[in-house]
C-alpha positions in Angstrom: 21.0 -27.6 5.2 19.8 -24.5 7.0 21.8 -21.3 7.2 23.4 -20.6 10.6 21.8 -17.2 10.9 23.3 -16.6 14.4 26.7 -16.5 12.7 25.8 -13.7 10.3 28.1 -10.8 10.7 31.0 -12.9 11.9 34.3 -13.3 10.0 33.0 -16.7 8.7 29.8 -15.1 7.3 30.4 -11.4 6.6 27.6 -9.0 5.8 27.3 -7.7 2.2 25.7 -4.4 1.2 23.3 -6.5 -0.9 22.3 -8.4 2.3 21.2 -5.3 4.2 19.5 -3.9 1.1 17.6 -7.2 0.7 16.3 -6.7 4.3 15.8 -3.0 4.7 15.5 -1.7 1.1 12.3 -0.6 -0.7 12.0 -4.2 -2.0 13.4 -5.8 1.1 12.0 -8.9 2.8 13.4 -10.8 5.8 11.8 -14.0 4.8 13.0 -13.9 1.2 16.5 -13.1 2.5 16.3 -16.2 4.8 15.2 -18.4 1.9 18.1 -17.2 -0.2 20.7 -17.8 2.5 19.2 -21.3 3.2 19.5 -22.1 -0.5 23.2 -21.2 -0.6 23.9 -23.0 2.7 22.4 -26.1 1.1 24.8 -26.0 -1.8 22.3 -24.3 -4.2 22.5 -21.1 -6.1 20.1 -18.3 -7.0 21.8 -18.0 -10.3 19.9 -20.1 -12.8 21.9 -22.1 -15.4 19.2 -21.6 -18.0 17.9 -18.1 -17.7 18.9 -14.6 -16.4 17.5 -11.1 -15.9 18.4 -8.8 -18.8 18.8 -5.6 -16.7 21.2 -7.4 -14.3 23.4 -8.9 -17.0 23.4 -5.6 -18.9 24.6 -3.8 -15.7 27.3 -6.4 -15.2 28.5 -6.0 -18.8 28.6 -2.2 -18.4 30.7 -2.5 -15.2 33.1 -5.0 -16.9 33.5 -2.9 -20.0 34.6 0.1 -17.9 36.9 -2.1 -15.8 38.5 -3.5 -18.9 39.5 0.0 -20.1 40.8 1.1 -16.7 42.8 -2.2 -16.3 44.9 -1.4 -19.3 47.9 0.9 -18.2 48.2 2.7 -21.6 44.5 3.3 -21.9 44.3 4.5 -18.3 47.1 7.0 -18.8 45.4 8.5 -21.8 42.0 8.7 -20.1 43.4 10.4 -17.0 45.3 12.9 -19.2 42.2 13.6 -21.2 44.1 12.7 -24.4 41.9 11.2 -27.2 38.3 10.1 -27.0 36.8 6.6 -26.5 34.1 6.2 -29.2 30.6 4.7 -28.4 31.2 2.3 -31.3 34.2 0.8 -29.7 32.5 0.7 -26.3 29.5 -1.1 -27.9 31.8 -3.8 -29.2 33.4 -4.3 -25.8 30.0 -4.2 -24.1 28.6 -6.8 -26.5 31.5 -9.1 -25.7 31.0 -8.7 -21.9 27.2 -9.1 -22.3 27.6 -12.5 -24.0 30.0 -13.6 -21.3 27.5 -12.5 -18.6 24.6 -14.3 -20.3 26.7 -17.5 -20.9 24.1 -19.0 -23.2 21.2 -18.5 -20.9 17.8 -17.2 -21.9 17.5 -13.5 -21.2 14.3 -12.0 -19.7 13.6 -8.3 -20.0 10.8 -6.7 -18.0 8.8 -3.5 -18.3 10.7 -0.5 -19.7 13.8 -2.5 -20.1 12.1 -4.9 -22.5 14.3 -3.7 -25.4 17.8 -5.4 -25.6 19.1 -3.4 -28.5 18.0 -0.1 -27.0 19.7 -1.0 -23.7 23.0 -1.9 -25.6 23.0 1.4 -27.4 22.4 3.3 -24.1 25.1 1.4 -22.3 27.7 2.1 -24.9 27.0 5.8 -24.5 27.3 5.5 -20.7 30.6 3.7 -21.0 32.2 6.1 -23.4 30.7 9.1 -21.5 32.2 8.1 -18.1 35.6 7.1 -19.6 35.9 10.4 -21.5 34.8 12.4 -18.5 37.1 10.6 -16.0 40.0 13.1 -16.3 37.7 15.8 -14.9 37.5 14.0 -11.6 40.4 11.6 -11.1 44.2 12.2 -11.0 45.1 8.6 -10.4 43.6 5.2 -10.0 44.0 3.1 -6.8 41.6 0.1 -7.2 39.3 -1.1 -9.9 36.7 -3.6 -8.8 38.8 -4.6 -5.8 37.4 -6.6 -2.9 37.5 -5.7 0.8 36.7 -7.0 4.3 36.3 -4.8 7.3 35.2 -5.0 10.9 32.7 -2.3 11.9 32.2 -2.5 15.6 31.5 -6.1 16.3 30.5 -7.0 12.8 32.4 -8.1 9.8 31.4 -6.8 6.3 32.8 -7.6 2.9 32.2 -6.6 -0.7 33.8 -4.9 -3.7 33.9 -1.4 -5.1 33.8 0.0 -8.7 36.6 2.6 -8.3 38.9 4.0 -5.7 41.0 6.9 -7.0 42.8 10.1 -6.1 40.8 13.2 -7.0 42.1 16.3 -8.6 43.5 17.4 -5.3 45.3 14.2 -4.7 42.9 13.0 -1.9 41.5 9.5 -1.6 38.1 9.2 -3.3 35.4 6.6 -4.0 33.1 6.2 -7.0 30.2 3.8 -7.7 28.8 3.3 -11.2 25.0 3.1 -11.4 23.1 2.2 -14.6 19.6 2.7 -13.3 17.2 5.3 -14.8 16.5 7.1 -11.5 18.7 8.7 -8.9 18.1 8.1 -5.2 17.1 11.0 -3.0 20.0 12.9 -1.5 19.1 11.6 2.0 19.4 8.0 0.8 22.8 8.7 -0.7 24.1 10.3 2.4 22.7 7.7 4.8 22.7 4.5 2.7 24.4 1.3 3.4 26.6 1.3 0.3 28.6 4.5 0.9 28.8 3.7 4.7 30.3 0.3 4.4 32.6 1.2 1.5 34.0 4.3 3.2 34.5 2.4 6.4 36.4 -0.2 4.5 38.8 2.4 3.1 39.2 3.7 6.7 40.0 0.4 8.4 39.6 -2.6 6.1 41.8 -5.0 4.2 41.8 -4.9 0.3 42.8 -7.3 -2.4 42.7 -6.4 -6.1 40.5 -8.6 -8.3 43.5 -9.7 -10.5 44.6 -11.9 -7.6 41.7 -14.3 -8.5 41.3 -15.6 -12.0 38.5 -17.9 -13.2 38.9 -20.4 -16.0 37.3 -19.5 -19.3 33.7 -20.8 -19.5 33.1 -20.8 -15.7 29.3 -20.4 -15.2 28.6 -16.9 -13.8 32.3 -16.1 -13.7 31.7 -12.8 -12.0 30.0 -14.3 -9.0 32.5 -17.1 -8.7 35.3 -14.6 -8.9 33.8 -12.6 -6.0 33.3 -15.7 -3.9 36.9 -16.8 -4.4 38.1 -13.2 -3.6 36.0 -13.1 -0.4 37.4 -16.5 0.7 40.9 -15.1 0.4 40.0 -11.9 2.2 38.5 -14.0 5.1 41.7 -16.0 5.3 43.9 -12.9 5.3 41.7 -11.2 7.9 41.9 -14.2 10.2 45.7 -14.0 10.1 45.5 -10.3 10.7 43.2 -10.8 13.7 45.7 -13.2 15.3 47.9 -10.2 15.8 51.0 -10.6 13.8 50.4 -7.1 12.2 51.5 -8.2 8.7 49.7 -8.5 5.5 50.7 -10.6 2.5 52.0 -8.7 -0.5 48.7 -9.0 -2.4 46.7 -7.3 0.3 46.7 -3.7 1.5 45.1 -1.3 4.0 44.5 2.3 2.8 43.8 3.4 6.4 42.1 6.6 5.2 38.5 7.8 5.1 37.7 9.0 1.6 37.7 12.7 1.2 35.1 12.5 -1.6 32.4 9.9 -2.4 30.5 9.9 -5.7 27.4 8.2 -6.9 28.0 8.2 -10.7 24.6 8.2 -12.5 25.7 6.9 -15.8 22.3 7.6 -17.3 23.3 11.3 -17.4 25.7 10.6 -20.2 23.5 9.5 -23.1 22.3 12.7 -24.8 18.8 13.9 -25.1 17.0 12.7 -28.3 14.6 15.6 -28.2 14.5 19.2 -26.9 12.6 20.0 -23.7 12.7 21.5 -20.3 13.1 20.3 -16.7 13.6 21.6 -13.2 17.1 21.1 -11.7 17.3 20.9 -7.9 20.5 19.2 -6.7 23.6 21.3 -6.1 25.6 19.3 -8.7 22.9 19.9 -11.3 22.7 23.7 -10.5 26.5 23.9 -10.8 26.4 21.9 -14.1 24.0 24.5 -15.6 25.8 27.5 -13.9 22.7 28.3 -11.8 22.7 29.7 -8.3 19.7 27.7 -7.1 16.8 25.5 -8.1 15.1 26.5 -11.4 13.7 25.4 -14.7 16.1 24.9 -17.6 15.7 24.2 -21.3 17.8 21.5 -23.1 18.4 20.7 -26.7 18.6 17.4 -28.6 22.1 16.1 -28.4 23.0 17.6 -25.1 24.2 15.6 -22.2 21.6 15.0 -19.5 23.4 16.1 -16.4 26.6 16.1 -14.3 26.6 12.3 -13.6 28.9 12.6 -10.6 26.8 13.3 -7.5 28.4 13.9 -4.1 27.6 11.6 -1.1 28.1 13.5 2.1 29.6 11.2 4.7 32.5 11.6 7.1 34.5 9.6 9.5 32.2 10.7 12.3 29.3 8.8 10.7 31.0 5.4 11.4 29.4 5.0 14.9 26.0 5.5 13.4 26.7 2.9 10.8 27.7 0.5 13.6 24.4 1.3 15.4 22.3 0.5 12.3 24.2 -2.7 11.7 23.6 -3.8 15.3 19.8 -3.3 14.8 19.7 -5.4 11.6 22.1 -8.1 12.8 20.2 -8.4 16.1 16.9 -9.0 14.3 18.4 -11.6 12.1 20.1 -13.4 14.9 16.8 -13.6 16.8 15.6 -15.8 13.9 12.4 -13.8 13.3 12.1 -13.8 9.5 8.7 -12.4 8.6 7.5 -11.7 5.1 6.8 -8.3 3.6 4.1 -8.9 1.0 3.8 -6.6 -1.9 4.3 -6.2 -5.7 7.9 -7.4 -5.3 6.5 -10.9 -4.5 5.6 -11.3 -8.2 9.3 -11.6 -9.0 10.5 -13.4 -5.9 12.2 -16.8 -6.4 10.6 -18.1 -3.3 7.0 -16.9 -3.6 5.5 -20.4 -4.0 6.9 -21.7 -0.7 6.5 -18.4 1.2 2.8 -17.7 0.3 1.7 -21.2 1.3 3.2 -21.2 4.8 0.9 -21.1 7.8 -1.3 -24.0 6.7 0.7 -26.6 8.6 -0.9 -29.1 10.9 -0.7 -27.9 14.5 -2.1 -28.3 18.0 -3.9 -31.6 18.9 -4.0 -32.6 15.3 -0.3 -32.3 15.0 0.3 -34.2 18.3 -1.9 -37.0 17.0 -0.1 -37.1 13.7 3.3 -37.2 15.4 2.1 -40.0 17.6 0.9 -42.0 14.6 4.2 -41.5 12.9 6.3 -42.4 15.9 8.8 -45.1 15.0 8.0 -44.8 11.3 10.9 -44.0 9.0 9.7 -40.9 7.2 12.1 -39.1 4.9 12.1 -35.3 5.3 8.5 -35.0 6.7 9.2 -31.4 7.6 7.5 -31.6 11.0 10.6 -30.4 12.7 10.3 -27.1 10.8 6.7 -26.4 11.9 6.6 -23.3 14.2 
């Protein structure tokens, strides 16, 4: 069954941040995106039951360990008050539990620099304890933890979930996104990226449901993905009722109705301390402030020191929403035209669909095709694929 691409961006098939990144990002490819959507439309899944990517499951486990701490009222109160310290040892134990749940018995593959499971676990434990112990310096109260949303931006519906919505030290609504990667995006990417744009627009005019509303049975394969699918289904149902115009939401749904006053990209890799002394050049405003410097300069650091401020500001405002709508219109328009061309590059090596993709274009065509179709006329051929030839 082929994906109904002309319905992408409707309430039945909302846009995800991962979708637009899969199309427009550094490793984006329209054709790969189409293959993935066709697979899901046909009842398949890109999530293998036998193997998984180590970096991805490690990231999931890190997010879940942070969420577990923030979901406990007594722990949350202590963290926000800055009372007591969460130890890396305890965080490692929770991380290991969440890692095993994310792996679910599958074979784990690590690639390149990440080809060291034990080293990753040690680093993630330091990230988790670091951000939890630092939380009181940024947040006064918690609004949502890993909640789901759906929002209409112009003519297009988008959905997703966020890591943390909170009230900052001044009591204003704020948004934070945990990132476990080794490198930070350029400031222009942070300020104009899809993620902060869609998330902030969702706080401004979207519908939200907390993740606790959906519970998956123990042992559910890829529980995290199934949970998000169930949450999105409920968000779509609620949004349809809302669109019909009764103006009421069920008790488990809410609408913040406010553009965030502060948006933060939280670079968790800033928390694990340096193992050796050295020097570096600091450029970003947050880094200069962290080191009490007026402007860009070189600094020396010692072994055992934290690597940086971690919380980097994303500069967006309510006036940026029309531009986000404009960008969505361009991407959705391309998809709905059905022109899914490939972007060949190094990324193809890890693409799930490279075998099918890199062999297209050799189909029978022209007079030879017409002759073959004539010869096959009246013959019961199962899935001959001729109807898919362009």
